[in-house]
N, C-alpha and C positions, 0 to 999 in steps of 0.2 A: 723563448720569448716570442708571444704572438704580437705584432705590431699592425696596427691599422689606424687610418687618418679618417676623421670625419670633418667634413668640410659644408659650406654653404657659400650661395653667391648672391649678390644684388644686381639687377639689371636695368637697363633702359626700358625695357618692353618684355613681351612674353614670346618673341619670336625671333630667334637667331636668323632664320633664312630670310627676314625681311630688312635685316640690318640693325637691331637690336644687340647691344653690346653689354659685356660684364664690367661694372663698374665698382665692385666691391667684392674681395673674396677672402674668406677667412677660414682657418683649418685647424684641427685641434690633433695633436697625437696622442694614441691610446694605446696601451700594453695592456693585453688580455681585458681589453673593453673598459678600461677605466684610464681616465686623462691623466698625463705626465705632468702636465704645467707647461710644455712645450707647444707652441703655437705659430701659425703664419695668419698676418692679416695685413691687408693693403687695400687702399683706394686707387682705383684706376681711372685714368683719363680716356674716355670712348672716343675723343674725338667728333663727337656729334652731339647733339642736344638733348634733353631727357625731357619727356613730356610730364605734364603737370600731372595725370593721373597716377604716374611712376613715382613722382616726388611725395606724393600724398601717402604712399606706402611706404616707402622706406627713409624718406626724410633728407636724401642726398641730392644736393642742388649743384648746378655747373659751377658755381663760385667755389664749393668745396672741393672740387676736381681739379681746379686750374693749378698747373705745376705737379701734379700728380705723374708718376711714371705710366706708359703705355704698357699695355699688355705683354709686347714683345720684351720690355724693360725685365718684367718680372717672370717671364715663363720659365725659366732656366730656375730660378730659385725653388719657384713652387712645384716645378716636377722633383727636385731634389727632397722636398719636404714630403711629398706624396710618398716617394721611395716605391717599392715593387709589392705592396702588401694591399688589403682590402680598402675601398673607398666608401664611407657611408655618407648618406645625404637622405633628405625626407623629400619624397617626391624626386629622385635622383635622376632619372630620365631629363627631367627638365635641366638641372646643372650639368650634367654630364653633355647634353645637348650644346649647352651654351659654349663651354669649355672647348668642346670639339670645333665649334665653329672658330673660337680665337685661335686654337692651335692650327685650324687650317689656313688662316690668314697668313700665318709665320711659316707654314711649310712644315709643320710638325705632326707627327702621327696622332690619331685620335686615341683617347683612353680606352683600354681593354675594357670591354664589358663584362668579363669574367672576374673582374674586382667588383663590379658594382655591388653594393648592400643598401636596399631601398628600405627605409624605416616605415616609409608609407605603406609600402607591401606587407611589411611584418605586422604593421599594427591592424591593416584590413583583415589579415589573417586571424588575428586573435579578438578583435572586436568588429565582426561583420555587421553591416547596417549601421554601424554609430559613426557620428562624425570623427574623423581621424587627422585633422589638421594639428599642427604643433601646438597651438593654443589649446584644443580640445583635450589634446593627450597630456599637456602638463595639467590641466586643471582635474582631469581623471585620476593623475598619480599625484596629485597634491603638490606639485612643483611650484616655486613662487614664480607669477607672472609681473610682478609689480613693476620691474623696470623695464618691461616690453611696451614701449608706447609706439614704436614704429619698428620695423622687419630691418634689425641690424644684424649684419651677418656675422659678427663674432658672439654677440649675446645669444643667437638663436643656435649657433653651435654649441654653447655652454648649455642652453636648456635643452638642445637634442641630446647632448651627451648623457644627461640624466634620464631623460624619456629612454635612449638606448638602452642603458641598463636594467631599467625596467621591463622592457619588451623581451631583453633575452634572458630575463631571469637572473641576472647577475646579483640583485640586491635580496637577501632574504629577510622578512620580517616576522615578528610574532613568536620567535622562538628564542629563548635563552636559558642557560645553564647557571644554576645556584647551588651553593653549597649548604648541605642541611647538618648541622652541628659540627661543620668542618670534615666529615668523614664521608657521607654517601652523596652522589651526586643526584639531585632530584629535579625532575623535570617540570618547569613552568610554563603553561600554555597561556599566552594572552590573550583572553577572550574579547569579545564584543563589547562596548560601552555597555554599562549597566549590569553585567555578569560578574561573578566573583571568580579569582582565579582558581583552578584546580590542582593543587599540589599531589604529584604520584611520588610516594615514598615506598620502597618494597619493603613487605613483611619478612618475617626470619624464615617462611616457607620459601619465598621467592630468592631470598640470598642464597639459602641452602640448595636450590636447584642450580642458580647461577655457577656457585663454587662446584658443583657437580659437573657441570656442563664444560667449564673451564680445564678440568683435570682429562678429558677425553681431547682435548686439542694439543699438538706437539710443542707450540711455541706461543702460547696467548699473548698478545700484545695490550691486554687490558686486564684488569683485575678490581678488585675492592682492596682498599687500604685497610 
């Protein structure tokens, strides 16, 4: 079992070194790169103001954070959820930097950079020179963005989980197996719009050659019924 965690943060600004803080964090558990349904999510009281320009981006106001826990109150639970596997984020150095600053405030060690998986870096390698924001990647892969009116950490995690599957080749499209008269497997290639599918059915000579090939194998694990 390969476990990893995909996460996202929302913050009061862009630079933790000047006092900006984490105000929301969301994380999803992945097993073999697929979401299991387990998640971690919380709003965090930063004990400071939130600039209007930041509120316009994520929609989180000071009133929404009143009475919420401080980072020190959720750090242990967050680290337990993170576990010891890979940590995936879009523009991961940004999120790692903010969490490092929060952990430093409470005397905890920084996150191990060997665990970092940056989907922005993966996207730039696959699509050099193209826009590779989360929105741009969702549009490129046909992922529904209709619910994303602001930068919500939990929603962004769910979208990024789909993007991550596409970037790592976890979802294969356009290839399916069908049965021809319930005997011979036929391969159907799903072509571009406007073109007819090409069904490849082996003729008698191909079947005979296949059968002869199988006789030369000690323990073939496939055959034709």
